[in-house]
PDB file of all heavy atoms in Angstrom:
ATOM      1  N   MET A   1      -9.205   8.389  -4.785  1.00  0.00           N
ATOM      2  CA  MET A   1      -9.591   8.168  -6.169  1.00  0.00           C
ATOM      3  C   MET A   1      -9.632   6.679  -6.474  1.00  0.00           C
ATOM      4  O   MET A   1      -8.775   5.921  -6.060  1.00  0.00           O
ATOM      5  CB  MET A   1      -8.577   8.813  -7.109  1.00  0.00           C
ATOM      6  CG  MET A   1      -8.720  10.266  -7.313  1.00  0.00           C
ATOM      7  SD  MET A   1      -9.459  10.499  -8.908  1.00  0.00           S
ATOM      8  CE  MET A   1      -9.865  12.184  -8.802  1.00  0.00           C
ATOM      9  N   VAL A   2     -10.602   6.297  -7.238  1.00  0.00           N
ATOM     10  CA  VAL A   2     -10.740   4.924  -7.671  1.00  0.00           C
ATOM     11  C   VAL A   2     -10.028   4.782  -9.003  1.00  0.00           C
ATOM     12  O   VAL A   2     -10.192   5.602  -9.893  1.00  0.00           O
ATOM     13  CB  VAL A   2     -12.238   4.557  -7.825  1.00  0.00           C
ATOM     14  CG1 VAL A   2     -12.397   3.163  -8.338  1.00  0.00           C
ATOM     15  CG2 VAL A   2     -12.967   4.745  -6.515  1.00  0.00           C
ATOM     16  N   ASP A   3      -9.220   3.747  -9.153  1.00  0.00           N
ATOM     17  CA  ASP A   3      -8.494   3.526 -10.394  1.00  0.00           C
ATOM     18  C   ASP A   3      -9.084   2.292 -11.073  1.00  0.00           C
ATOM     19  O   ASP A   3      -8.473   1.229 -11.063  1.00  0.00           O
ATOM     20  CB  ASP A   3      -7.007   3.348 -10.107  1.00  0.00           C
ATOM     21  CG  ASP A   3      -6.179   3.317 -11.370  1.00  0.00           C
ATOM     22  OD1 ASP A   3      -6.653   3.850 -12.394  1.00  0.00           O
ATOM     23  OD2 ASP A   3      -5.079   2.770 -11.329  1.00  0.00           O
ATOM     24  N   LYS A   4     -10.277   2.440 -11.633  1.00  0.00           N
ATOM     25  CA  LYS A   4     -10.971   1.327 -12.268  1.00  0.00           C
ATOM     26  C   LYS A   4     -11.489   1.741 -13.627  1.00  0.00           C
ATOM     27  O   LYS A   4     -11.800   2.908 -13.857  1.00  0.00           O
ATOM     28  CB  LYS A   4     -12.169   0.878 -11.429  1.00  0.00           C
ATOM     29  CG  LYS A   4     -11.815   0.254 -10.122  1.00  0.00           C
ATOM     30  CD  LYS A   4     -13.066  -0.201  -9.423  1.00  0.00           C
ATOM     31  CE  LYS A   4     -12.738  -0.812  -8.078  1.00  0.00           C
ATOM     32  NZ  LYS A   4     -13.930  -1.251  -7.382  1.00  0.00           N
ATOM     33  N   ILE A   5     -11.601   0.770 -14.513  1.00  0.00           N
ATOM     34  CA  ILE A   5     -12.277   0.971 -15.788  1.00  0.00           C
ATOM     35  C   ILE A   5     -13.537   0.119 -15.746  1.00  0.00           C
ATOM     36  O   ILE A   5     -13.480  -1.077 -15.474  1.00  0.00           O
ATOM     37  CB  ILE A   5     -11.389   0.567 -16.980  1.00  0.00           C
ATOM     38  CG1 ILE A   5     -10.129   1.416 -17.003  1.00  0.00           C
ATOM     39  CG2 ILE A   5     -12.165   0.707 -18.286  1.00  0.00           C
ATOM     40  CD1 ILE A   5      -9.136   1.024 -18.078  1.00  0.00           C
ATOM     41  N   ILE A   6     -14.670   0.739 -16.011  1.00  0.00           N
ATOM     42  CA  ILE A   6     -15.959   0.069 -15.904  1.00  0.00           C
ATOM     43  C   ILE A   6     -16.609   0.003 -17.276  1.00  0.00           C
ATOM     44  O   ILE A   6     -16.650   1.008 -17.999  1.00  0.00           O
ATOM     45  CB  ILE A   6     -16.860   0.822 -14.909  1.00  0.00           C
ATOM     46  CG1 ILE A   6     -16.216   0.794 -13.531  1.00  0.00           C
ATOM     47  CG2 ILE A   6     -18.255   0.231 -14.892  1.00  0.00           C
ATOM     48  CD1 ILE A   6     -16.881   1.654 -12.516  1.00  0.00           C
ATOM     49  N   LEU A   7     -17.108  -1.173 -17.635  1.00  0.00           N
ATOM     50  CA  LEU A   7     -17.857  -1.346 -18.869  1.00  0.00           C
ATOM     51  C   LEU A   7     -19.307  -0.994 -18.577  1.00  0.00           C
ATOM     52  O   LEU A   7     -19.961  -1.630 -17.755  1.00  0.00           O
ATOM     53  CB  LEU A   7     -17.751  -2.785 -19.377  1.00  0.00           C
ATOM     54  CG  LEU A   7     -18.527  -3.094 -20.649  1.00  0.00           C
ATOM     55  CD1 LEU A   7     -18.014  -2.247 -21.814  1.00  0.00           C
ATOM     56  CD2 LEU A   7     -18.407  -4.564 -20.982  1.00  0.00           C
ATOM     57  N   VAL A   8     -19.797   0.047 -19.224  1.00  0.00           N
ATOM     58  CA  VAL A   8     -21.144   0.564 -18.970  1.00  0.00           C
ATOM     59  C   VAL A   8     -22.151  -0.188 -19.831  1.00  0.00           C
ATOM     60  O   VAL A   8     -22.023  -0.253 -21.049  1.00  0.00           O
ATOM     61  CB  VAL A   8     -21.196   2.079 -19.254  1.00  0.00           C
ATOM     62  CG1 VAL A   8     -22.604   2.601 -19.117  1.00  0.00           C
ATOM     63  CG2 VAL A   8     -20.257   2.813 -18.325  1.00  0.00           C
ATOM     64  N   ASP A   9     -23.148  -0.739 -19.181  1.00  0.00           N
ATOM     65  CA  ASP A   9     -24.234  -1.449 -19.843  1.00  0.00           C
ATOM     66  C   ASP A   9     -25.295  -0.440 -20.282  1.00  0.00           C
ATOM     67  O   ASP A   9     -25.342   0.683 -19.799  1.00  0.00           O
ATOM     68  CB  ASP A   9     -24.839  -2.444 -18.832  1.00  0.00           C
ATOM     69  CG  ASP A   9     -25.806  -3.397 -19.492  1.00  0.00           C
ATOM     70  OD1 ASP A   9     -26.880  -2.932 -19.901  1.00  0.00           O
ATOM     71  OD2 ASP A   9     -25.496  -4.588 -19.579  1.00  0.00           O
ATOM     72  N   THR A  10     -26.174  -0.859 -21.178  1.00  0.00           N
ATOM     73  CA  THR A  10     -27.222   0.037 -21.654  1.00  0.00           C
ATOM     74  C   THR A  10     -28.159   0.480 -20.537  1.00  0.00           C
ATOM     75  O   THR A  10     -28.706   1.579 -20.593  1.00  0.00           O
ATOM     76  CB  THR A  10     -28.048  -0.627 -22.774  1.00  0.00           C
ATOM     77  OG1 THR A  10     -28.524  -1.885 -22.303  1.00  0.00           O
ATOM     78  CG2 THR A  10     -27.231  -0.824 -24.022  1.00  0.00           C
ATOM     79  N   SER A  11     -28.331  -0.331 -19.514  1.00  0.00           N
ATOM     80  CA  SER A  11     -29.210   0.069 -18.415  1.00  0.00           C
ATOM     81  C   SER A  11     -28.673   1.296 -17.680  1.00  0.00           C
ATOM     82  O   SER A  11     -29.439   2.128 -17.195  1.00  0.00           O
ATOM     83  CB  SER A  11     -29.420  -1.084 -17.437  1.00  0.00           C
ATOM     84  OG  SER A  11     -28.200  -1.486 -16.886  1.00  0.00           O
ATOM     85  N   ILE A  12     -27.350   1.446 -17.620  1.00  0.00           N
ATOM     86  CA  ILE A  12     -26.746   2.620 -16.995  1.00  0.00           C
ATOM     87  C   ILE A  12     -26.997   3.859 -17.854  1.00  0.00           C
ATOM     88  O   ILE A  12     -27.289   4.942 -17.343  1.00  0.00           O
ATOM     89  CB  ILE A  12     -25.228   2.413 -16.779  1.00  0.00           C
ATOM     90  CG1 ILE A  12     -24.967   1.201 -15.901  1.00  0.00           C
ATOM     91  CG2 ILE A  12     -24.575   3.654 -16.216  1.00  0.00           C
ATOM     92  CD1 ILE A  12     -25.496   1.326 -14.486  1.00  0.00           C
ATOM     93  N   LEU A  13     -26.905   3.698 -19.173  1.00  0.00           N
ATOM     94  CA  LEU A  13     -27.170   4.819 -20.069  1.00  0.00           C
ATOM     95  C   LEU A  13     -28.646   5.215 -20.042  1.00  0.00           C
ATOM     96  O   LEU A  13     -28.971   6.402 -20.043  1.00  0.00           O
ATOM     97  CB  LEU A  13     -26.747   4.464 -21.497  1.00  0.00           C
ATOM     98  CG  LEU A  13     -25.257   4.213 -21.685  1.00  0.00           C
ATOM     99  CD1 LEU A  13     -24.968   3.734 -23.090  1.00  0.00           C
ATOM    100  CD2 LEU A  13     -24.462   5.457 -21.357  1.00  0.00           C
ATOM    101  N   ILE A  14     -29.530   4.232 -19.994  1.00  0.00           N
ATOM    102  CA  ILE A  14     -30.965   4.518 -19.903  1.00  0.00           C
ATOM    103  C   ILE A  14     -31.256   5.268 -18.612  1.00  0.00           C
ATOM    104  O   ILE A  14     -32.026   6.234 -18.601  1.00  0.00           O
ATOM    105  CB  ILE A  14     -31.783   3.215 -19.997  1.00  0.00           C
ATOM    106  CG1 ILE A  14     -31.684   2.654 -21.407  1.00  0.00           C
ATOM    107  CG2 ILE A  14     -33.237   3.446 -19.595  1.00  0.00           C
ATOM    108  CD1 ILE A  14     -32.221   1.240 -21.559  1.00  0.00           C
ATOM    109  N   ASP A  15     -30.628   4.858 -17.523  1.00  0.00           N
ATOM    110  CA  ASP A  15     -30.777   5.547 -16.237  1.00  0.00           C
ATOM    111  C   ASP A  15     -30.382   7.016 -16.378  1.00  0.00           C
ATOM    112  O   ASP A  15     -31.090   7.903 -15.896  1.00  0.00           O
ATOM    113  CB  ASP A  15     -29.913   4.855 -15.181  1.00  0.00           C
ATOM    114  CG  ASP A  15     -29.899   5.577 -13.856  1.00  0.00           C
ATOM    115  OD1 ASP A  15     -30.975   5.690 -13.235  1.00  0.00           O
ATOM    116  OD2 ASP A  15     -28.814   6.008 -13.431  1.00  0.00           O
ATOM    117  N   LEU A  16     -29.277   7.275 -17.048  1.00  0.00           N
ATOM    118  CA  LEU A  16     -28.799   8.644 -17.227  1.00  0.00           C
ATOM    119  C   LEU A  16     -29.783   9.464 -18.050  1.00  0.00           C
ATOM    120  O   LEU A  16     -30.133  10.585 -17.683  1.00  0.00           O
ATOM    121  CB  LEU A  16     -27.425   8.646 -17.900  1.00  0.00           C
ATOM    122  CG  LEU A  16     -26.868  10.018 -18.265  1.00  0.00           C
ATOM    123  CD1 LEU A  16     -26.520  10.798 -17.011  1.00  0.00           C
ATOM    124  CD2 LEU A  16     -25.664   9.886 -19.167  1.00  0.00           C
ATOM    125  N   PHE A  17     -30.250   8.913 -19.162  1.00  0.00           N
ATOM    126  CA  PHE A  17     -31.105   9.676 -20.065  1.00  0.00           C
ATOM    127  C   PHE A  17     -32.518   9.882 -19.522  1.00  0.00           C
ATOM    128  O   PHE A  17     -33.172  10.859 -19.862  1.00  0.00           O
ATOM    129  CB  PHE A  17     -31.166   9.019 -21.439  1.00  0.00           C
ATOM    130  CG  PHE A  17     -29.847   9.097 -22.168  1.00  0.00           C
ATOM    131  CD1 PHE A  17     -29.256   7.954 -22.664  1.00  0.00           C
ATOM    132  CD2 PHE A  17     -29.197  10.303 -22.353  1.00  0.00           C
ATOM    133  CE1 PHE A  17     -28.045   8.010 -23.340  1.00  0.00           C
ATOM    134  CE2 PHE A  17     -27.986  10.378 -23.014  1.00  0.00           C
ATOM    135  CZ  PHE A  17     -27.411   9.230 -23.514  1.00  0.00           C
ATOM    136  N   ARG A  18     -33.000   9.003 -18.679  1.00  0.00           N
ATOM    137  CA  ARG A  18     -34.357   9.126 -18.141  1.00  0.00           C
ATOM    138  C   ARG A  18     -34.466  10.080 -16.961  1.00  0.00           C
ATOM    139  O   ARG A  18     -35.515  10.655 -16.726  1.00  0.00           O
ATOM    140  CB  ARG A  18     -34.887   7.761 -17.715  1.00  0.00           C
ATOM    141  CG  ARG A  18     -35.299   6.915 -18.863  1.00  0.00           C
ATOM    142  CD  ARG A  18     -36.057   5.718 -18.401  1.00  0.00           C
ATOM    143  NE  ARG A  18     -36.513   4.940 -19.543  1.00  0.00           N
ATOM    144  CZ  ARG A  18     -36.953   3.719 -19.473  1.00  0.00           C
ATOM    145  NH1 ARG A  18     -37.009   3.106 -18.310  1.00  0.00           N
ATOM    146  NH2 ARG A  18     -37.340   3.084 -20.549  1.00  0.00           N
ATOM    147  N   LYS A  19     -33.396  10.243 -16.215  1.00  0.00           N
ATOM    148  CA  LYS A  19     -33.465  11.066 -15.005  1.00  0.00           C
ATOM    149  C   LYS A  19     -33.451  12.552 -15.362  1.00  0.00           C
ATOM    150  O   LYS A  19     -32.657  12.986 -16.181  1.00  0.00           O
ATOM    151  CB  LYS A  19     -32.302  10.764 -14.074  1.00  0.00           C
ATOM    152  CG  LYS A  19     -32.411   9.395 -13.474  1.00  0.00           C
ATOM    153  CD  LYS A  19     -31.517   9.248 -12.291  1.00  0.00           C
ATOM    154  CE  LYS A  19     -31.616   7.823 -11.836  1.00  0.00           C
ATOM    155  NZ  LYS A  19     -31.872   7.599 -10.513  1.00  0.00           N
ATOM    156  N   THR A  20     -34.328  13.282 -14.717  1.00  0.00           N
ATOM    157  CA  THR A  20     -34.304  14.732 -14.897  1.00  0.00           C
ATOM    158  C   THR A  20     -33.215  15.358 -14.044  1.00  0.00           C
ATOM    159  O   THR A  20     -32.624  16.355 -14.419  1.00  0.00           O
ATOM    160  CB  THR A  20     -35.672  15.355 -14.544  1.00  0.00           C
ATOM    161  OG1 THR A  20     -36.038  14.944 -13.233  1.00  0.00           O
ATOM    162  CG2 THR A  20     -36.733  14.908 -15.532  1.00  0.00           C
ATOM    163  N   ASP A  21     -32.938  14.774 -12.877  1.00  0.00           N
ATOM    164  CA  ASP A  21     -31.850  15.228 -12.013  1.00  0.00           C
ATOM    165  C   ASP A  21     -30.633  14.333 -12.271  1.00  0.00           C
ATOM    166  O   ASP A  21     -30.506  13.264 -11.703  1.00  0.00           O
ATOM    167  CB  ASP A  21     -32.269  15.153 -10.539  1.00  0.00           C
ATOM    168  CG  ASP A  21     -31.204  15.695  -9.611  1.00  0.00           C
ATOM    169  OD1 ASP A  21     -30.236  16.305 -10.095  1.00  0.00           O
ATOM    170  OD2 ASP A  21     -31.341  15.486  -8.394  1.00  0.00           O
ATOM    171  N   LYS A  22     -29.777  14.763 -13.157  1.00  0.00           N
ATOM    172  CA  LYS A  22     -28.623  13.963 -13.582  1.00  0.00           C
ATOM    173  C   LYS A  22     -27.646  13.688 -12.450  1.00  0.00           C
ATOM    174  O   LYS A  22     -26.854  12.763 -12.512  1.00  0.00           O
ATOM    175  CB  LYS A  22     -27.874  14.651 -14.730  1.00  0.00           C
ATOM    176  CG  LYS A  22     -28.718  14.955 -15.950  1.00  0.00           C
ATOM    177  CD  LYS A  22     -29.223  13.712 -16.618  1.00  0.00           C
ATOM    178  CE  LYS A  22     -29.926  14.092 -17.908  1.00  0.00           C
ATOM    179  NZ  LYS A  22     -30.839  13.126 -18.396  1.00  0.00           N
ATOM    180  N   ASN A  23     -27.693  14.469 -11.378  1.00  0.00           N
ATOM    181  CA  ASN A  23     -26.771  14.268 -10.259  1.00  0.00           C
ATOM    182  C   ASN A  23     -26.984  12.930  -9.571  1.00  0.00           C
ATOM    183  O   ASN A  23     -26.085  12.418  -8.907  1.00  0.00           O
ATOM    184  CB  ASN A  23     -26.914  15.394  -9.235  1.00  0.00           C
ATOM    185  CG  ASN A  23     -26.407  16.700  -9.787  1.00  0.00           C
ATOM    186  OD1 ASN A  23     -25.402  16.740 -10.476  1.00  0.00           O
ATOM    187  ND2 ASN A  23     -27.112  17.772  -9.494  1.00  0.00           N
ATOM    188  N   ASN A  24     -28.159  12.340  -9.699  1.00  0.00           N
ATOM    189  CA  ASN A  24     -28.454  11.061  -9.057  1.00  0.00           C
ATOM    190  C   ASN A  24     -28.243   9.863  -9.984  1.00  0.00           C
ATOM    191  O   ASN A  24     -28.512   8.741  -9.600  1.00  0.00           O
ATOM    192  CB  ASN A  24     -29.901  11.045  -8.546  1.00  0.00           C
ATOM    193  CG  ASN A  24     -30.092  12.031  -7.420  1.00  0.00           C
ATOM    194  OD1 ASN A  24     -29.177  12.284  -6.666  1.00  0.00           O
ATOM    195  ND2 ASN A  24     -31.276  12.589  -7.319  1.00  0.00           N
ATOM    196  N   ALA A  25     -27.762  10.089 -11.187  1.00  0.00           N
ATOM    197  CA  ALA A  25     -27.538   9.004 -12.145  1.00  0.00           C
ATOM    198  C   ALA A  25     -26.284   8.214 -11.756  1.00  0.00           C
ATOM    199  O   ALA A  25     -25.302   8.763 -11.254  1.00  0.00           O
ATOM    200  CB  ALA A  25     -27.390   9.561 -13.553  1.00  0.00           C
ATOM    201  N   VAL A  26     -26.325   6.921 -11.990  1.00  0.00           N
ATOM    202  CA  VAL A  26     -25.207   6.027 -11.638  1.00  0.00           C
ATOM    203  C   VAL A  26     -23.935   6.418 -12.390  1.00  0.00           C
ATOM    204  O   VAL A  26     -22.848   6.460 -11.807  1.00  0.00           O
ATOM    205  CB  VAL A  26     -25.587   4.558 -11.933  1.00  0.00           C
ATOM    206  CG1 VAL A  26     -24.406   3.642 -11.711  1.00  0.00           C
ATOM    207  CG2 VAL A  26     -26.767   4.135 -11.105  1.00  0.00           C
ATOM    208  N   LEU A  27     -24.050   6.715 -13.674  1.00  0.00           N
ATOM    209  CA  LEU A  27     -22.872   7.057 -14.478  1.00  0.00           C
ATOM    210  C   LEU A  27     -22.189   8.313 -13.945  1.00  0.00           C
ATOM    211  O   LEU A  27     -20.960   8.364 -13.854  1.00  0.00           O
ATOM    212  CB  LEU A  27     -23.257   7.245 -15.943  1.00  0.00           C
ATOM    213  CG  LEU A  27     -22.119   7.534 -16.905  1.00  0.00           C
ATOM    214  CD1 LEU A  27     -21.104   6.400 -16.903  1.00  0.00           C
ATOM    215  CD2 LEU A  27     -22.634   7.775 -18.301  1.00  0.00           C
ATOM    216  N   ILE A  28     -22.954   9.294 -13.554  1.00  0.00           N
ATOM    217  CA  ILE A  28     -22.384  10.530 -13.015  1.00  0.00           C
ATOM    218  C   ILE A  28     -21.639  10.250 -11.713  1.00  0.00           C
ATOM    219  O   ILE A  28     -20.541  10.757 -11.486  1.00  0.00           O
ATOM    220  CB  ILE A  28     -23.481  11.594 -12.794  1.00  0.00           C
ATOM    221  CG1 ILE A  28     -24.178  11.935 -14.106  1.00  0.00           C
ATOM    222  CG2 ILE A  28     -22.913  12.839 -12.135  1.00  0.00           C
ATOM    223  CD1 ILE A  28     -23.291  12.509 -15.176  1.00  0.00           C
ATOM    224  N   SER A  29     -22.210   9.402 -10.870  1.00  0.00           N
ATOM    225  CA  SER A  29     -21.526   9.080  -9.609  1.00  0.00           C
ATOM    226  C   SER A  29     -20.228   8.309  -9.855  1.00  0.00           C
ATOM    227  O   SER A  29     -19.241   8.511  -9.145  1.00  0.00           O
ATOM    228  CB  SER A  29     -22.448   8.314  -8.667  1.00  0.00           C
ATOM    229  OG  SER A  29     -22.749   7.047  -9.171  1.00  0.00           O
ATOM    230  N   LEU A  30     -20.209   7.447 -10.856  1.00  0.00           N
ATOM    231  CA  LEU A  30     -18.978   6.725 -11.193  1.00  0.00           C
ATOM    232  C   LEU A  30     -17.892   7.672 -11.664  1.00  0.00           C
ATOM    233  O   LEU A  30     -16.726   7.538 -11.284  1.00  0.00           O
ATOM    234  CB  LEU A  30     -19.258   5.670 -12.274  1.00  0.00           C
ATOM    235  CG  LEU A  30     -20.101   4.473 -11.863  1.00  0.00           C
ATOM    236  CD1 LEU A  30     -20.450   3.634 -13.080  1.00  0.00           C
ATOM    237  CD2 LEU A  30     -19.390   3.644 -10.824  1.00  0.00           C
ATOM    238  N   VAL A  31     -18.258   8.625 -12.495  1.00  0.00           N
ATOM    239  CA  VAL A  31     -17.282   9.599 -12.990  1.00  0.00           C
ATOM    240  C   VAL A  31     -16.760  10.455 -11.842  1.00  0.00           C
ATOM    241  O   VAL A  31     -15.563  10.725 -11.754  1.00  0.00           O
ATOM    242  CB  VAL A  31     -17.910  10.470 -14.103  1.00  0.00           C
ATOM    243  CG1 VAL A  31     -17.003  11.626 -14.471  1.00  0.00           C
ATOM    244  CG2 VAL A  31     -18.218   9.622 -15.331  1.00  0.00           C
ATOM    245  N   ARG A  32     -17.634  10.843 -10.939  1.00  0.00           N
ATOM    246  CA  ARG A  32     -17.209  11.658  -9.793  1.00  0.00           C
ATOM    247  C   ARG A  32     -16.274  10.903  -8.862  1.00  0.00           C
ATOM    248  O   ARG A  32     -15.442  11.506  -8.195  1.00  0.00           O
ATOM    249  CB  ARG A  32     -18.424  12.145  -9.023  1.00  0.00           C
ATOM    250  CG  ARG A  32     -19.145  13.244  -9.747  1.00  0.00           C
ATOM    251  CD  ARG A  32     -20.231  13.830  -8.915  1.00  0.00           C
ATOM    252  NE  ARG A  32     -20.852  14.917  -9.645  1.00  0.00           N
ATOM    253  CZ  ARG A  32     -22.116  15.250  -9.530  1.00  0.00           C
ATOM    254  NH1 ARG A  32     -22.899  14.585  -8.699  1.00  0.00           N
ATOM    255  NH2 ARG A  32     -22.600  16.244 -10.226  1.00  0.00           N
ATOM    256  N   GLN A  33     -16.406   9.577  -8.829  1.00  0.00           N
ATOM    257  CA  GLN A  33     -15.519   8.759  -7.997  1.00  0.00           C
ATOM    258  C   GLN A  33     -14.155   8.571  -8.650  1.00  0.00           C
ATOM    259  O   GLN A  33     -13.244   8.026  -8.043  1.00  0.00           O
ATOM    260  CB  GLN A  33     -16.141   7.389  -7.748  1.00  0.00           C
ATOM    261  CG  GLN A  33     -17.349   7.412  -6.875  1.00  0.00           C
ATOM    262  CD  GLN A  33     -17.998   6.042  -6.782  1.00  0.00           C
ATOM    263  OE1 GLN A  33     -17.442   5.037  -7.228  1.00  0.00           O
ATOM    264  NE2 GLN A  33     -19.183   5.998  -6.216  1.00  0.00           N
ATOM    265  N   GLY A  34     -14.013   8.981  -9.880  1.00  0.00           N
ATOM    266  CA  GLY A  34     -12.739   8.878 -10.576  1.00  0.00           C
ATOM    267  C   GLY A  34     -12.619   7.664 -11.472  1.00  0.00           C
ATOM    268  O   GLY A  34     -11.547   7.385 -11.992  1.00  0.00           O
ATOM    269  N   SER A  35     -13.710   6.945 -11.655  1.00  0.00           N
ATOM    270  CA  SER A  35     -13.683   5.755 -12.509  1.00  0.00           C
ATOM    271  C   SER A  35     -13.699   6.153 -13.974  1.00  0.00           C
ATOM    272  O   SER A  35     -14.366   7.105 -14.366  1.00  0.00           O
ATOM    273  CB  SER A  35     -14.904   4.870 -12.242  1.00  0.00           C
ATOM    274  OG  SER A  35     -14.917   4.446 -10.915  1.00  0.00           O
ATOM    275  N   SER A  36     -12.964   5.430 -14.769  1.00  0.00           N
ATOM    276  CA  SER A  36     -13.050   5.565 -16.217  1.00  0.00           C
ATOM    277  C   SER A  36     -14.097   4.584 -16.702  1.00  0.00           C
ATOM    278  O   SER A  36     -14.338   3.562 -16.071  1.00  0.00           O
ATOM    279  CB  SER A  36     -11.718   5.232 -16.863  1.00  0.00           C
ATOM    280  OG  SER A  36     -10.723   6.113 -16.423  1.00  0.00           O
ATOM    281  N   TYR A  37     -14.724   4.894 -17.820  1.00  0.00           N
ATOM    282  CA  TYR A  37     -15.756   3.982 -18.301  1.00  0.00           C
ATOM    283  C   TYR A  37     -15.647   3.774 -19.801  1.00  0.00           C
ATOM    284  O   TYR A  37     -15.132   4.614 -20.532  1.00  0.00           O
ATOM    285  CB  TYR A  37     -17.147   4.486 -17.922  1.00  0.00           C
ATOM    286  CG  TYR A  37     -17.509   5.818 -18.532  1.00  0.00           C
ATOM    287  CD1 TYR A  37     -18.190   5.887 -19.741  1.00  0.00           C
ATOM    288  CD2 TYR A  37     -17.175   7.000 -17.909  1.00  0.00           C
ATOM    289  CE1 TYR A  37     -18.510   7.090 -20.302  1.00  0.00           C
ATOM    290  CE2 TYR A  37     -17.496   8.220 -18.459  1.00  0.00           C
ATOM    291  CZ  TYR A  37     -18.183   8.257 -19.657  1.00  0.00           C
ATOM    292  OH  TYR A  37     -18.490   9.461 -20.214  1.00  0.00           O
ATOM    293  N   LEU A  38     -16.107   2.617 -20.236  1.00  0.00           N
ATOM    294  CA  LEU A  38     -16.157   2.243 -21.648  1.00  0.00           C
ATOM    295  C   LEU A  38     -17.583   1.835 -21.980  1.00  0.00           C
ATOM    296  O   LEU A  38     -18.285   1.306 -21.127  1.00  0.00           O
ATOM    297  CB  LEU A  38     -15.234   1.057 -21.913  1.00  0.00           C
ATOM    298  CG  LEU A  38     -13.754   1.250 -21.585  1.00  0.00           C
ATOM    299  CD1 LEU A  38     -13.028  -0.083 -21.717  1.00  0.00           C
ATOM    300  CD2 LEU A  38     -13.139   2.275 -22.499  1.00  0.00           C
ATOM    301  N   ILE A  39     -17.992   2.070 -23.207  1.00  0.00           N
ATOM    302  CA  ILE A  39     -19.292   1.656 -23.673  1.00  0.00           C
ATOM    303  C   ILE A  39     -19.068   0.676 -24.819  1.00  0.00           C
ATOM    304  O   ILE A  39     -18.348   0.977 -25.769  1.00  0.00           O
ATOM    305  CB  ILE A  39     -20.128   2.850 -24.152  1.00  0.00           C
ATOM    306  CG1 ILE A  39     -20.304   3.854 -23.008  1.00  0.00           C
ATOM    307  CG2 ILE A  39     -21.469   2.408 -24.702  1.00  0.00           C
ATOM    308  CD1 ILE A  39     -20.912   5.174 -23.420  1.00  0.00           C
ATOM    309  N   SER A  40     -19.678  -0.514 -24.719  1.00  0.00           N
ATOM    310  CA  SER A  40     -19.497  -1.508 -25.768  1.00  0.00           C
ATOM    311  C   SER A  40     -20.452  -1.230 -26.930  1.00  0.00           C
ATOM    312  O   SER A  40     -21.484  -0.579 -26.762  1.00  0.00           O
ATOM    313  CB  SER A  40     -19.737  -2.909 -25.221  1.00  0.00           C
ATOM    314  OG  SER A  40     -21.081  -3.031 -24.825  1.00  0.00           O
ATOM    315  N   ALA A  41     -20.092  -1.746 -28.083  1.00  0.00           N
ATOM    316  CA  ALA A  41     -20.934  -1.599 -29.264  1.00  0.00           C
ATOM    317  C   ALA A  41     -20.994  -2.925 -29.999  1.00  0.00           C
ATOM    318  O   ALA A  41     -20.013  -3.684 -30.030  1.00  0.00           O
ATOM    319  CB  ALA A  41     -20.353  -0.533 -30.186  1.00  0.00           C
ATOM    320  N   ILE A  42     -22.130  -3.209 -30.555  1.00  0.00           N
ATOM    321  CA  ILE A  42     -22.314  -4.427 -31.347  1.00  0.00           C
ATOM    322  C   ILE A  42     -22.439  -4.012 -32.795  1.00  0.00           C
ATOM    323  O   ILE A  42     -23.241  -3.144 -33.139  1.00  0.00           O
ATOM    324  CB  ILE A  42     -23.570  -5.201 -30.908  1.00  0.00           C
ATOM    325  CG1 ILE A  42     -23.430  -5.603 -29.453  1.00  0.00           C
ATOM    326  CG2 ILE A  42     -23.797  -6.401 -31.808  1.00  0.00           C
ATOM    327  CD1 ILE A  42     -24.673  -6.265 -28.874  1.00  0.00           C
ATOM    328  N   LYS A  43     -21.638  -4.629 -33.647  1.00  0.00           N
ATOM    329  CA  LYS A  43     -21.695  -4.307 -35.087  1.00  0.00           C
ATOM    330  C   LYS A  43     -22.563  -5.278 -35.811  1.00  0.00           C
ATOM    331  O   LYS A  43     -22.671  -6.395 -35.528  1.00  0.00           O
ATOM    332  CB  LYS A  43     -20.295  -4.347 -35.690  1.00  0.00           C
ATOM    333  CG  LYS A  43     -19.466  -3.197 -35.254  1.00  0.00           C
ATOM    334  CD  LYS A  43     -18.170  -3.286 -36.002  1.00  0.00           C
ATOM    335  CE  LYS A  43     -17.389  -2.018 -35.896  1.00  0.00           C
ATOM    336  NZ  LYS A  43     -16.203  -2.034 -36.686  1.00  0.00           N
TER     337      LYS A  43
END
């Protein structure tokens, strides 16, 4: 298991939403590896 926290950029989210096969998305692979992730927001 990987014990990391990753800050997810919008390009990773766009990758997830555009792919029809979600299994090949970067975010899904990070979660499967055991990484925690955060998404930043601009106010």
